[in-house]
LUMKOLDO-585975 format. One record per residue (C-alpha): residue in three letters; chain; x, y, z. Coordinates in steps of 0.25 Angstrom, whole numbers, plus 2048, in hexadecimal, padded with zeros to 3 digits. Layout:
BEGIN
<"ala", "A", <X, Y, Z>>
...
***
This chain:
BEGIN
<"met", "A", <7E4, 665, 9AD>>
<"his", "A", <7F0, 662, 9B6>>
<"ser", "A", <7F6, 670, 9B1>>
<"asn", "A", <7E9, 677, 9B5>>
<"cys", "A", <7EA, 671, 9C4>>
<"gly", "A", <7F8, 675, 9C5>>
<"phe", "A", <7F4, 683, 9C1>>
<"gly", "A", <7E9, 683, 9CB>>
<"ala", "A", <7F2, 67E, 9D7>>
<"asn", "A", <7FC, 689, 9D4>>
<"his", "A", <7F0, 693, 9D4>>
<"lys", "A", <7EB, 68E, 9E1>>
<"leu", "A", <7F9, 68F, 9E7>>
<"val", "A", <7FB, 69E, 9E2>>
<"leu", "A", <7ED, 6A1, 9E8>>
<"leu", "A", <7F1, 69B, 9F6>>
<"thr", "A", <7FE, 6A2, 9F6>>
<"leu", "A", <7F7, 6B0, 9F3>>
<"val", "A", <7ED, 6AD, 9FE>>
<"ala", "A", <7F8, 6AA, A08>>
<"leu", "A", <800, 6B6, A04>>
<"ser", "A", <7F3, 6BE, A05>>
<"leu", "A", <7F0, 6B9, A13>>
<"gln", "A", <7FF, 6BB, A17>>
<"trp", "A", <7FE, 6C9, A13>>
<"gln", "A", <7F1, 6CC, A1B>>
<"val", "A", <7F8, 6C6, A27>>
<"phe", "A", <805, 6CD, A27>>
<"ala", "A", <803, 6DA, A1F>>
<"val", "A", <800, 6E5, A29>>
<"asp", "A", <7FD, 6F3, A24>>
<"phe", "A", <7F6, 6FF, A27>>
<"pro", "A", <7E7, 6FE, A26>>
<"ala", "A", <7E1, 703, A19>>
<"pro", "A", <7E1, 70E, A13>>
<"ile", "A", <7ED, 712, A1B>>
<"thr", "A", <7F9, 710, A12>>
<"lys", "A", <809, 711, A15>>
<"cys", "A", <811, 71D, A12>>
<"his", "A", <820, 71F, A0F>>
<"phe", "A", <828, 722, A1B>>
<"gly", "A", <828, 731, A1E>>
<"asp", "A", <81C, 734, A15>>
<"glu", "A", <814, 73D, A1F>>
<"lys", "A", <80A, 741, A16>>
<"cys", "A", <806, 732, A13>>
<"leu", "A", <807, 72E, A21>>
<"ile", "A", <7FD, 73A, A24>>
<"glu", "A", <7F4, 735, A19>>
<"gln", "A", <7F4, 726, A1F>>
<"ala", "A", <7F1, 72C, A2D>>
<"his", "A", <7E5, 733, A28>>
<"lys", "A", <7E0, 726, A22>>
<"leu", "A", <7E3, 71F, A2F>>
<"leu", "A", <7DB, 72A, A37>>
<"lys", "A", <7CF, 728, A2D>>
<"lys", "A", <7CF, 718, A2E>>
<"ala", "A", <7D1, 719, A3D>>
<"ala", "A", <7C4, 721, A3E>>
<"thr", "A", <7BC, 714, A3A>>
<"gly", "A", <7C5, 70B, A41>>
<"ile", "A", <7D1, 701, A3C>>
<"pro", "A", <7CB, 6F3, A3F>>
<"glu", "A", <7D7, 6EC, A39>>
<"asn", "A", <7E0, 6F3, A44>>
<"asn", "A", <7D6, 6F2, A4F>>
<"ile", "A", <7D4, 701, A4F>>
<"pro", "A", <7C6, 706, A52>>
<"ser", "A", <7BF, 712, A4C>>
<"leu", "A", <7C6, 71E, A50>>
<"glu", "A", <7B9, 727, A4D>>
<"pro", "A", <7B7, 72A, A58>>
<"leu", "A", <7C4, 728, A5F>>
<"lys", "A", <7C1, 722, A6D>>
<"val", "A", <7C8, 724, A7A>>
<"glu", "A", <7C3, 71E, A87>>
<"lys", "A", <7C6, 72A, A90>>
<"ile", "A", <7CD, 737, A91>>
<"glu", "A", <7CF, 73D, A9F>>
<"met", "A", <7D3, 74B, AA3>>
<"leu", "A", <7D6, 74F, AB2>>
<"gly", "A", <7D6, 75E, AB3>>
<"asp", "A", <7E2, 766, AB8>>
<"lys", "A", <7DE, 76C, AC5>>
<"asn", "A", <7E7, 777, AC3>>
<"ser", "A", <7E2, 77B, AB5>>
<"ala", "A", <7D6, 782, AB0>>
<"leu", "A", <7D0, 774, AAC>>
<"lys", "A", <7CD, 76D, AB9>>
<"val", "A", <7C5, 762, AB3>>
<"asp", "A", <7C5, 753, AB3>>
<"leu", "A", <7BF, 74E, AA6>>
<"val", "A", <7BD, 73F, AA2>>
<"met", "A", <7B9, 73C, A94>>
<"ser", "A", <7B5, 72E, A91>>
<"asp", "A", <7B1, 726, A84>>
<"val", "A", <7B8, 731, A7C>>
<"glu", "A", <7B6, 732, A6D>>
<"phe", "A", <7BF, 73A, A63>>
<"tyr", "A", <7B7, 73E, A56>>
<"asn", "A", <7BF, 742, A4A>>
<"tyr", "A", <7CC, 73E, A4F>>
<"thr", "A", <7CF, 737, A42>>
<"lys", "A", <7CC, 743, A3B>>
<"ala", "A", <7DA, 749, A3E>>
<"lys", "A", <7E3, 74E, A34>>
<"leu", "A", <7F2, 749, A35>>
<"leu", "A", <7FC, 754, A33>>
<"ser", "A", <809, 74C, A35>>
<"ile", "A", <80F, 73F, A38>>
<"lys", "A", <81D, 73E, A3C>>
<"gly", "A", <827, 734, A43>>
<"phe", "A", <827, 727, A3B>>
<"ser", "A", <836, 723, A3B>>
<"lys", "A", <83F, 718, A35>>
<"asp", "A", <847, 716, A42>>
<"leu", "A", <83F, 70B, A49>>
<"ser", "A", <849, 70A, A54>>
<"lys", "A", <842, 714, A5D>>
<"pro", "A", <834, 719, A60>>
<"met", "A", <82D, 720, A55>>
<"lys", "A", <825, 72D, A58>>
<"leu", "A", <81A, 731, A4E>>
<"val", "A", <815, 73F, A4F>>
<"ser", "A", <808, 742, A48>>
<"gln", "A", <7FF, 74F, A47>>
<"asn", "A", <7F1, 751, A44>>
<"ile", "A", <7E5, 75B, A45>>
<"asn", "A", <7D7, 757, A47>>
<"pro", "A", <7CD, 763, A43>>
<"arg", "A", <7C2, 75E, A4D>>
<"met", "A", <7C1, 753, A57>>
<"thr", "A", <7B6, 750, A60>>
<"ile", "A", <7B7, 748, A6E>>
<"lys", "A", <7AB, 742, A73>>
<"ala", "A", <7AB, 73B, A81>>
<"lys", "A", <7A3, 738, A8E>>
<"tyr", "A", <7A9, 742, A99>>
<"lys", "A", <7AA, 745, AA8>>
<"val", "A", <7AF, 752, AAC>>
<"asn", "A", <7B1, 75A, AB9>>
<"gly", "A", <7B9, 766, ABD>>
<"asn", "A", <7BB, 775, AB9>>
<"ile", "A", <7BE, 77C, AAC>>
<"leu", "A", <7C3, 78A, AAE>>
<"val", "A", <7BD, 789, ABD>>
<"leu", "A", <7B0, 786, AB6>>
<"pro", "A", <7AA, 778, ABC>>
<"ile", "A", <7A7, 76D, AB2>>
<"lys", "A", <7A0, 75F, AB5>>
<"gly", "A", <799, 755, AAE>>
<"glu", "A", <799, 748, AA7>>
<"gly", "A", <793, 745, A99>>
<"leu", "A", <797, 746, A8A>>
<"leu", "A", <7A3, 74E, A85>>
<"thr", "A", <7A6, 753, A77>>
<"met", "A", <7B2, 75B, A73>>
<"val", "A", <7B5, 761, A65>>
<"leu", "A", <7C4, 763, A63>>
<"asp", "A", <7C8, 76C, A57>>
<"asn", "A", <7D5, 76C, A4F>>
<"val", "A", <7DC, 761, A57>>
<"lys", "A", <7EB, 761, A54>>
<"ser", "A", <7F2, 754, A59>>
<"arg", "A", <800, 74F, A59>>
<"ile", "A", <802, 741, A5C>>
<"val", "A", <80F, 73A, A60>>
<"thr", "A", <810, 72B, A5E>>
<"thr", "A", <81C, 724, A64>>
<"met", "A", <81D, 716, A5E>>
<"lys", "A", <827, 70B, A62>>
<"pro", "A", <82E, 701, A58>>
<"glu", "A", <82B, 6F2, A5B>>
<"gln", "A", <832, 6E7, A53>>
<"arg", "A", <829, 6DB, A50>>
<"asn", "A", <82C, 6D0, A46>>
<"gly", "A", <838, 6D8, A3F>>
<"lys", "A", <82E, 6E4, A3D>>
<"thr", "A", <82D, 6F2, A45>>
<"tyr", "A", <81F, 6F6, A4A>>
<"leu", "A", <81C, 703, A51>>
<"ile", "A", <816, 702, A5E>>
<"val", "A", <80E, 70E, A64>>
<"asp", "A", <815, 713, A71>>
<"asn", "A", <80F, 720, A74>>
<"ile", "A", <805, 72B, A6E>>
<"lys", "A", <805, 739, A72>>
<"leu", "A", <7FB, 743, A6D>>
<"glu", "A", <7FA, 752, A6D>>
<"ser", "A", <7EF, 75B, A69>>
<"lys", "A", <7EB, 769, A67>>
<"leu", "A", <7DD, 76F, A63>>
<"asp", "A", <7D7, 77B, A5F>>
<"asn", "A", <7C9, 77A, A67>>
<"val", "A", <7C1, 771, A6F>>
<"ile", "A", <7B2, 771, A71>>
<"thr", "A", <7AC, 769, A7D>>
<"asp", "A", <79E, 765, A80>>
<"met", "A", <79A, 75C, A8C>>
<"thr", "A", <78C, 757, A8F>>
<"asn", "A", <787, 756, A9E>>
<"leu", "A", <790, 760, AA4>>
<"phe", "A", <78B, 764, AB2>>
<"asn", "A", <780, 759, AB1>>
<"gly", "A", <77B, 760, AA4>>
<"asp", "A", <77A, 76F, AAA>>
<"lys", "A", <77A, 776, A9B>>
<"thr", "A", <77D, 783, AA1>>
<"leu", "A", <78A, 77E, AA9>>
<"ser", "A", <78E, 775, A9D>>
<"asp", "A", <78D, 780, A93>>
<"ser", "A", <795, 789, A9B>>
<"ile", "A", <7A1, 780, A9E>>
<"leu", "A", <7A1, 77B, A90>>
<"lys", "A", <7A2, 789, A8B>>
<"val", "A", <7AE, 78C, A94>>
<"met", "A", <7B4, 77F, A90>>
<"asn", "A", <7B3, 781, A81>>
<"glu", "A", <7B8, 790, A82>>
<"asn", "A", <7C3, 78B, A8A>>
<"trp", "A", <7C6, 77E, A82>>
<"arg", "A", <7D5, 77E, A83>>
<"val", "A", <7D4, 77C, A92>>
<"leu", "A", <7CD, 76F, A91>>
<"ser", "A", <7D5, 76B, A84>>
<"asp", "A", <7E3, 76D, A8B>>
<"glu", "A", <7E0, 763, A95>>
<"leu", "A", <7D7, 759, A8E>>
<"thr", "A", <7DF, 758, A81>>
<"pro", "A", <7EB, 751, A87>>
<"arg", "A", <7E2, 747, A8D>>
<"ile", "A", <7DB, 745, A7F>>
<"asn", "A", <7E9, 744, A79>>
<"glu", "A", <7ED, 739, A82>>
<"ala", "A", <7E0, 731, A81>>
<"leu", "A", <7E2, 731, A72>>
<"ala", "A", <7F0, 72E, A72>>
<"his", "A", <7ED, 721, A7B>>
<"lys", "A", <7E2, 71D, A70>>
<"phe", "A", <7EC, 71E, A65>>
<"glu", "A", <7F6, 716, A6D>>
<"glu", "A", <7EB, 70C, A6D>>
<"leu", "A", <7E7, 70D, A5E>>
<"leu", "A", <7F4, 70F, A57>>
<"pro", "A", <7FB, 702, A5A>>
<"lys", "A", <7EF, 6FA, A54>>
<"leu", "A", <7F2, 701, A47>>
<"phe", "A", <801, 6FF, A47>>
<"lys", "A", <805, 6F3, A4F>>
<"asp", "A", <805, 6E9, A43>>
<"ile", "A", <80C, 6F2, A39>>
<"pro", "A", <81B, 6F2, A38>>
<"tyr", "A", <821, 700, A37>>
<"glu", "A", <829, 6FB, A2B>>
<"asp", "A", <81B, 6F9, A24>>
<"tyr", "A", <816, 708, A28>>
<"phe", "A", <81C, 70E, A1B>>
<"leu", "A", <81E, 70C, A0C>>
<"pro", "A", <82B, 707, A08>>
<"glu", "A", <834, 712, A04>>
***
């Protein structure tokens, strides 16, 4: 009987130890959210696969990292003040902006991870999105190719074959003997093949004038795109600067990759 009691005590001790270790692991183990897994350093194919998993997961949100659903991706405001010396003399303010299908982008390359952590790291990724839609409230006033445009309502833009290049500069930061990457700056450049724009309530709902100016805009879409795309890129870059630190701030760079 005494022997059985001794075995029970040891068994309980083992259980308590396992529970303590389990709790300790939950507290101190920091990793990428499932199903994202680590890659070997320099394995670009694996990195692209994990990035696609991240985009798919981000579409519905990553609550464990305090990242909301990115489908649609929401931006508060995009503002464009027209160049008075160009063919586009338009002041356009877009608010409550939503980007649909942004997470459907296909990554083509990811480069720049370095073993030298003594200086800032520049990550360069390129992707293509077959079709992306932007919806927003708008207010516009000005001229396009000498034609007047004025209105306030809802805007929809459909962008085809959006090719993007994203440069993310990250600075190393030492904490508790580990190196963490801190997002310092993000720059985004885009090219696209076509834009179709629709606006409700142009010219106080005058259908004839609305149809006429929208036809001109869509036939000369590049005039608007060349001016507006940089503003869109800037707004998206600021959004990424807000979101990315939430994903990487607690993961040491030493833990990004599988051991070699």
